[in-house]
Backbone as CSV, one residue per row, in Angstrom:
resi,resn,N_x,N_y,N_z,CA_x,CA_y,CA_z,C_x,C_y,C_z
1,MET,17.018,6.659,-2.928,16.320,5.827,-3.890,15.124,6.600,-4.442
2,ASP,14.885,6.433,-5.720,13.737,7.050,-6.368,12.547,6.096,-6.228
3,TYR,11.757,6.294,-5.178,10.648,5.377,-4.895,9.544,5.469,-5.936
4,GLN,9.354,6.618,-6.549,8.329,6.735,-7.601,8.684,5.800,-8.760
5,GLN,9.931,5.832,-9.195,10.365,4.952,-10.284,10.355,3.498,-9.834
6,ALA,10.727,3.240,-8.596,10.718,1.871,-8.084,9.300,1.300,-8.082
7,LEU,8.314,2.103,-7.721,6.924,1.645,-7.747,6.472,1.337,-9.171
8,ILE,6.867,2.162,-10.115,6.533,1.904,-11.520,7.210,0.619,-11.993
9,ASP,8.486,0.452,-11.654,9.208,-0.763,-12.029,8.579,-2.000,-11.399
10,LEU,8.141,-1.882,-10.155,7.483,-2.997,-9.483,6.168,-3.337,-10.179
11,ARG,5.376,-2.344,-10.480,4.103,-2.562,-11.170,4.318,-3.227,-12.525
12,ASP,5.353,-2.801,-13.250,5.620,-3.314,-14.590,6.376,-4.640,-14.595
13,GLY,6.819,-5.103,-13.425,7.525,-6.377,-13.336,9.015,-6.296,-13.569
14,ALA,9.567,-5.100,-13.656,11.010,-4.939,-13.858,11.792,-5.332,-12.604
15,ILE,11.183,-5.166,-11.423,11.785,-5.604,-10.167,10.749,-6.428,-9.410
16,ASP,11.203,-7.251,-8.462,10.304,-8.143,-7.733,9.791,-7.564,-6.425
17,GLU,10.559,-6.657,-5.814,10.146,-6.110,-4.522,10.867,-4.811,-4.223
18,ILE,10.291,-4.076,-3.277,10.914,-2.871,-2.726,10.967,-3.069,-1.219
19,ALA,12.140,-3.017,-0.636,12.311,-3.137,0.806,12.453,-1.729,1.390
20,VAL,11.614,-1.425,2.382,11.618,-0.095,2.992,11.879,-0.224,4.488
21,ASP,12.926,0.435,4.962,13.246,0.482,6.387,12.523,1.659,7.022
22,PRO,12.332,1.637,8.334,11.609,2.734,9.000,12.188,4.118,8.730
23,GLU,13.509,4.234,8.641,14.109,5.556,8.422,13.860,6.073,6.999
24,ASN,13.558,5.183,6.053,13.274,5.583,4.677,11.784,5.686,4.388
25,PHE,10.947,5.296,5.339,9.516,5.261,5.089,8.914,6.622,4.727
26,PRO,9.314,7.734,5.350,8.726,9.024,4.949,8.929,9.338,3.463
27,ALA,10.091,9.033,2.921,10.344,9.259,1.495,9.481,8.330,0.652
28,PHE,9.354,7.072,1.088,8.506,6.128,0.359,7.044,6.570,0.418
29,GLN,6.591,7.010,1.568,5.194,7.425,1.746,4.834,8.580,0.820
30,LYS,5.760,9.482,0.610,5.519,10.608,-0.291,5.276,10.102,-1.717
31,ALA,6.100,9.157,-2.178,5.917,8.581,-3.514,4.644,7.747,-3.574
32,TRP,4.371,6.995,-2.514,3.186,6.128,-2.462,1.894,6.939,-2.547
33,SER,1.841,8.054,-1.862,0.616,8.847,-1.825,0.252,9.415,-3.189
34,SER,1.229,9.585,-4.076,0.938,10.100,-5.412,0.943,8.998,-6.472
35,PHE,1.111,7.744,-6.074,1.150,6.621,-7.014,-0.276,6.207,-7.360
36,PRO,-0.689,6.339,-8.623,-2.098,6.087,-8.978,-2.490,4.611,-9.044
37,TYR,-1.539,3.702,-8.962,-1.837,2.271,-9.094,-1.593,1.517,-7.786
38,GLN,-2.037,2.089,-6.685,-1.795,1.480,-5.377,-2.374,0.075,-5.263
39,ASN,-3.439,-0.215,-5.991,-4.053,-1.536,-5.896,-3.230,-2.616,-6.601
40,THR,-2.155,-2.252,-7.297,-1.304,-3.238,-7.954,-0.117,-3.651,-7.085
41,VAL,0.006,-3.032,-5.906,1.137,-3.285,-5.010,0.601,-3.569,-3.617
42,ARG,1.230,-4.541,-2.936,0.833,-4.797,-1.553,2.070,-4.821,-0.671
43,GLY,1.875,-4.425,0.572,2.968,-4.384,1.533,2.910,-5.554,2.485
44,ILE,4.063,-6.087,2.831,4.191,-7.174,3.798,5.021,-6.648,4.956
45,ALA,4.408,-6.532,6.117,5.095,-5.985,7.290,5.994,-7.037,7.928
46,HIS,7.141,-6.576,8.393,8.104,-7.427,9.086,8.411,-6.805,10.445
47,ARG,9.206,-7.467,11.210,9.604,-6.954,12.518,10.440,-5.694,12.374
48,ALA,10.444,-4.907,13.415,11.251,-3.685,13.519,10.841,-2.628,12.495
49,GLY,9.608,-2.667,12.032,9.092,-1.629,11.158,9.473,-1.743,9.697
50,LYS,10.090,-2.838,9.310,10.459,-3.026,7.914,9.243,-3.506,7.128
51,VAL,9.137,-3.031,5.878,8.038,-3.426,5.007,8.603,-3.761,3.637
52,THR,8.130,-4.868,3.070,8.492,-5.246,1.714,7.270,-5.095,0.845
53,TYR,7.416,-4.407,-0.261,6.317,-4.196,-1.192,6.525,-5.093,-2.411
54,VAL,5.472,-5.805,-2.803,5.501,-6.721,-3.937,4.282,-6.460,-4.819
55,ARG,4.311,-7.010,-6.033,3.141,-6.884,-6.902,1.991,-7.692,-6.339
56,ALA,0.816,-7.125,-6.359,-0.385,-7.827,-5.906,-0.757,-8.855,-6.968
57,LYS,-1.226,-9.984,-6.515,-1.614,-11.048,-7.470,-3.096,-11.118,-7.626
């Protein structure tokens, strides 16, 4: 998955959420660290290390 594009789509409202499993988190973290609009997205932690990212309200 292209997490950089997914973050842009999430920020712009094209998608509602990004679900990240623990095994995919390193790839997501790389895109997240270079994403300049981090304050527009928030993460919701779930059991077993899963995180869902949604637009911040």
